[in-house]
C-alpha distance (Angstrom), angle and dihedral (degrees) to the residues before:
residue distance angle dihedral
X1 . . .
X2 3.76 . .
X3 3.79 119.9 .
X4 3.75 120.6 -125.8
X5 3.74 114.3 -86.7
X6 3.79 116.4 -115.0
X7 3.76 112.6 -124.0
X8 3.80 113.9 -110.6
X9 3.78 113.8 -109.7
X10 3.77 115.9 -131.3
X11 3.80 114.2 -102.9
X12 3.78 113.9 -133.8
X13 3.78 114.5 -120.2
X14 3.81 114.2 -99.2
X15 3.77 96.2 -146.2
X16 3.86 95.7 88.4
X17 3.81 89.3 52.0
X18 3.80 96.1 52.3
X19 3.84 95.9 83.0
X20 3.80 90.1 53.1
X21 3.80 92.9 48.5
X22 3.79 91.7 48.4
X23 3.79 91.7 48.9
X24 3.80 91.5 52.6
X25 3.79 90.8 49.3
X26 3.78 89.3 54.7
X27 3.78 97.6 43.9
X28 3.83 103.6 41.0
X29 3.83 97.1 66.3
X30 3.80 88.8 50.4
X31 3.75 92.0 51.0
X32 3.81 90.7 50.4
X33 3.81 95.9 50.5
X34 3.79 98.8 33.9
X35 3.78 92.7 96.2
X36 3.82 88.7 60.2
X37 3.76 98.5 50.6
X38 3.79 138.9 64.3
X39 3.80 120.7 -27.1
X40 3.80 93.0 -9.7
X41 3.80 91.1 60.5
X42 3.78 92.8 42.4
X43 3.81 88.4 55.0
X44 3.79 94.4 63.2
X45 3.81 102.2 24.7
X46 3.83 93.8 47.4
X47 3.81 99.0 -158.8
X48 3.80 94.3 -178.3
X49 3.82 91.0 57.0
X50 3.80 91.4 46.5
X51 3.80 90.8 52.9
X52 3.81 91.8 46.2
X53 3.81 90.6 52.6
X54 3.81 90.6 53.8
X55 3.81 94.0 45.9
X56 3.81 94.4 -118.2
X57 3.79 111.1 170.0
X58 3.79 139.5 154.7
X59 3.79 109.2 -52.1
X60 3.83 95.8 23.4
X61 3.80 118.4 138.4
X62 3.84 109.4 -137.4
X63 3.80 135.4 -179.1
X64 3.80 116.1 -150.7
X65 3.81 98.5 -160.7
X66 3.78 113.5 -162.1
X67 3.80 88.9 16.7
X68 3.80 96.9 170.9
X69 3.78 109.5 -173.2
X70 3.80 91.4 -16.7
X71 3.81 110.5 -96.2
X72 3.81 92.4 148.2
X73 3.81 93.9 29.3
X74 3.81 92.0 68.7
X75 3.81 94.2 43.3
X76 3.80 88.3 51.1
X77 3.79 92.0 48.1
X78 3.79 91.1 54.0
X79 3.79 90.6 50.6
X80 3.82 99.6 45.9
X81 3.80 93.1 42.4
X82 3.80 127.2 -164.3
X83 3.81 92.5 -44.4
X84 3.80 91.9 57.9
X85 3.77 134.7 63.3
X86 3.80 135.8 -132.6
X87 3.78 120.3 -164.4
X88 3.80 109.9 -159.5
X89 3.82 104.5 -156.0
X90 3.78 123.2 -169.0
X91 3.82 140.7 137.4
X92 3.82 91.5 -132.6
X93 3.77 109.6 84.7
X94 3.78 90.2 -171.7
X95 3.81 90.2 64.7
X96 3.80 91.0 43.4
X97 3.80 89.4 51.8
X98 3.80 90.1 56.0
X99 3.81 89.5 50.9
X100 3.80 91.5 49.9
X101 3.79 93.2 50.4
X102 3.77 93.7 49.1
X103 3.81 93.0 43.9
X104 3.80 89.9 51.9
X105 3.81 92.0 47.2
X106 3.81 91.7 50.6
X107 3.81 95.3 41.3
X108 3.82 94.4 -118.3
X109 3.81 101.3 156.1
X110 3.81 90.1 166.4
X111 3.81 90.3 74.4
X112 3.80 117.6 87.9
X113 3.80 122.6 176.1
X114 3.79 121.4 -140.0
X115 3.79 122.5 -164.1
X116 3.78 101.2 -142.4
X117 3.79 130.1 -166.2
X118 3.79 126.9 -123.5
X119 3.81 89.6 -104.2
X120 3.81 100.8 31.2
X121 3.83 134.6 44.3
X122 3.81 87.2 -154.3
X123 3.78 95.1 -135.5
X124 3.78 122.0 147.7
X125 3.83 115.9 -103.4
X126 3.82 114.4 -89.5
X127 3.79 92.1 -1.8
X128 3.83 102.7 126.6
X129 3.80 136.1 58.6
X130 3.82 96.0 -156.9
X131 3.80 135.1 19.9
X132 3.79 123.1 -163.2
X133 3.81 130.3 -169.4
X134 3.80 116.1 -174.8
X135 3.81 121.7 -172.0
X136 3.81 91.4 -30.3
X137 3.80 108.7 88.9
X138 3.82 92.6 84.1
X139 3.81 87.5 63.1
X140 3.81 93.7 57.2
X141 3.76 107.5 97.9
X142 3.85 93.3 176.5
X143 3.78 87.9 56.1
X144 3.82 99.0 154.8
X145 3.80 91.9 51.9
X146 3.82 92.1 45.9
X147 3.82 92.8 47.5
X148 3.79 90.2 49.1
X149 3.81 90.8 48.5
X150 3.81 90.8 53.1
X151 3.80 89.8 47.4
X152 3.84 91.5 52.6
X153 3.81 92.1 47.7
X154 3.81 93.5 55.6
X155 3.76 122.1 87.2
X156 3.82 116.0 -123.7
X157 3.79 106.4 -77.8
X158 3.81 90.5 22.7
X159 3.81 119.7 146.3
X160 3.74 128.5 -126.0
X161 3.81 121.8 -160.9
X162 3.75 124.0 -169.2
X163 3.81 126.0 -174.1
X164 3.79 115.0 -170.6
X165 3.77 139.3 161.8
X166 3.79 112.1 -97.0
X167 3.80 126.5 -122.7
X168 3.79 139.5 166.5
X169 3.83 113.3 -81.3
X170 3.77 127.5 -133.6
X171 3.83 101.9 70.9
X172 3.81 130.5 103.6
X173 3.79 111.0 -81.5
X174 3.81 92.4 -119.6
X175 3.82 91.1 60.5
X176 3.82 90.0 67.5
X177 3.79 96.8 54.5
X178 3.78 97.4 80.3
X179 3.81 90.1 46.4
X180 3.84 92.0 54.4
X181 3.79 89.6 -132.0
X182 3.79 138.1 108.7
X183 3.83 130.2 -166.7
X184 3.79 112.9 -116.8
X185 3.81 90.9 -125.8
X186 3.82 89.1 67.9
X187 3.82 92.0 49.6
X188 3.80 91.5 49.8
X189 3.81 91.6 50.6
X190 3.82 92.3 48.3
X191 3.81 92.1 48.7
X192 3.80 92.6 48.3
X193 3.80 90.7 50.3
X194 3.79 89.4 54.1
X195 3.80 92.2 52.1
X196 3.80 101.6 -99.5
X197 3.79 122.7 142.9
X198 3.79 116.1 -137.7
X199 3.80 112.5 -123.9
X200 3.78 108.3 174.9
X201 3.77 148.2 -46.3
X202 3.79 114.9 -106.9
X203 3.83 124.8 -152.9
X204 3.78 108.9 -72.1
X205 3.78 131.2 -126.8
X206 3.81 131.1 -115.9
X207 3.76 121.0 -152.2
X208 3.84 110.0 -147.3
X209 3.80 94.9 -137.6
X210 3.77 106.0 83.7
X211 3.80 90.1 -13.5
X212 3.81 89.4 -94.4
X213 3.81 109.1 -172.7
X214 3.81 124.6 -146.9
X215 3.80 127.6 -166.3
X216 3.79 122.7 -145.3
X217 3.82 118.7 -145.9
X218 3.78 126.7 -176.5
X219 3.83 123.7 -156.5
X220 3.79 135.0 176.7
X221 3.77 134.2 -143.9
X222 3.83 105.3 -129.7
């Protein structure tokens, strides 16, 4: 014997909901990336404090190695001014192209892009006062060659700052690659091998998303 059929309930029309759905689609990506752009990023990455720690002032020549799309490049350009120089070094010419277009638009002649290699930043020997690598060193598989290239590019007495995501030491180096992290002990060993002298550890940074913690080490070329 068949059971009685349940009456179908009316389905509300979707049209009134479409504006709400579209608005969420537009807003959610912005909410996700807001911590990595503009004032929100400045609040946790503290570029002014990073530059202060490295003694960057008007007229300084700086290399932003692993510059990406130029977050630090443009902060550095504002600090060094027209009498200084910022070399934005990366292996991605697409990112460098974006830097060039923005620098041209904003009249920042102190910015020069450099297409580096995986084993060479391609900077002239003793051409920079300060080198900075932010959240990029863990990507450098030819780390000894890159560290040596940065060492060569610095003038005697030049400073080298590296900001990298922390992790527990004691594992094979390759195990950190997929995690996009690198213990500071490894960085210190690499820098010492290249000839750098460790100066100090500055206060680290904490990225709000996932509470990712970064250490900040400062070295010097003797």
